[in-house]
C-alpha positions, 0 to 999 in steps of 0.5 A: 500500500505504501508503494515500497515494492513498486507498481501494483501487479494488477489493476484491481486487487483484493488484498490479504494472503492468509485466511480460513473458511469452509470449502463450498465447491471443488473443481475438476480432479478434486474429491467432492469429499472436501466440500464442508472441510474447515481449512486454513489458506496459504499464498492466497494473494501471491502472484494473484489479483484476488486474495482472501479479503472476500466472501469467496476465493478460488485456489488450488486444492493444496493451498487449502489445508484441512485444520484440526477441529479444536482451531478457531477460524480467527486463529487459522486466519493468522497461520499462512505467512507467519506460522509457515515462515516460523516453522521453516526457519526453525525446522528446515535443517532438522529437529531442534530438541535441546538446541538453543535458539535465538529468535529476534523480534519475539513479539512479532507475528513470526517471532511469537509463533517461532517461540511457541514452535521451538518450545513445543519441540523441546528447544531452549529459546532466547528472544530479543524485543524492543520494549517492556510490553513486547517483552511481556508478549515474548515471555507469554509465548514461552521464551526462556530469556527475553532481552531488550536490545535497546537497553541491554547488552545482547551479546553478554546476555546470550553468552551468560545464558549459554555459559559462553557456548552461544546459540545453535540457530537464529530465526532472524527478522533483521539480518543486516541490522543484527549481524554485528550481534549474530556473528558473536553469539552463533555457535560453530556450525550454527545456522542463521535462518533469515527472512528479512533485512529491512533496516540494512537491505544490503549489509556488509557480511563479515565473511571470514568471521562466519566462515571460520565458525562454519556458520550456515546462512539460510535466507528464504522467501516462504512463498516459494519454498519447495513443494516437499518443504511446504508439505512438511510445513503444513503437516508440522503446523497442524501437529502443533495446532492439534497439541494446542501449542500454536496460539497467535495473538488476535489483537483486533477484529473487524468486519469486512465492511471495516477493512479500511479501518483494519488496514489503518490499525496495522499502519499505525504500528502500535498493534502487537499481534494480528488484525483479522477480518471476520466475514 
């Protein structure tokens, strides 16, 4: 909406990529048994003009994932991008049980769910935030240690918590901006899984510092992960949902007629959690 990504791809757009609902009709080659299924949606607006902010949407069958009965439509509507991003960033290299993971931006949509997923899988979690309110959110998600990066020495806090060993993995929302910290707290052969770098879009990488620690850099765009990875993501998210381990924050809820108000609420930048539209 702000024009940061260039011209609009289509002359008319229905926004929003994530959503949930009930299948009311199926196309050729899709079993009619799917009619009536409660589903959550991913990539509803990626490369498409018409997204999920509508009464109806037509999608490939694989993009409508049957969801556990214990999950509400509001919760399911918050999964597509943030839960998938968190799941891939944590598990794309295998199990994380007993590992120590640093999750930056722990009060954000991805970071919050990342904390929950990591704890569900038996990892120890450190998270960074920018204020007291966000620290409370990250703690509620289950983080073992929360560090305010604006007031605290993150490197010292992480090294103290890990007894100088550092972290096995970083789920990174701001690769460039946090690189000066990451290079000092990542373990030998650790992984930095980065899905954003807005503050430093073209960072200078301390190549040899990372190379001599054997650090693996995994940058990714969740919209285009391999089909096999997507299948693992969907199954893993549903497993966490079944265990009641994945509970997004619903900060505000609007009706379809209030979509403009919903967008304005997000753009104000003061909301911690998800804003959903009920249809």
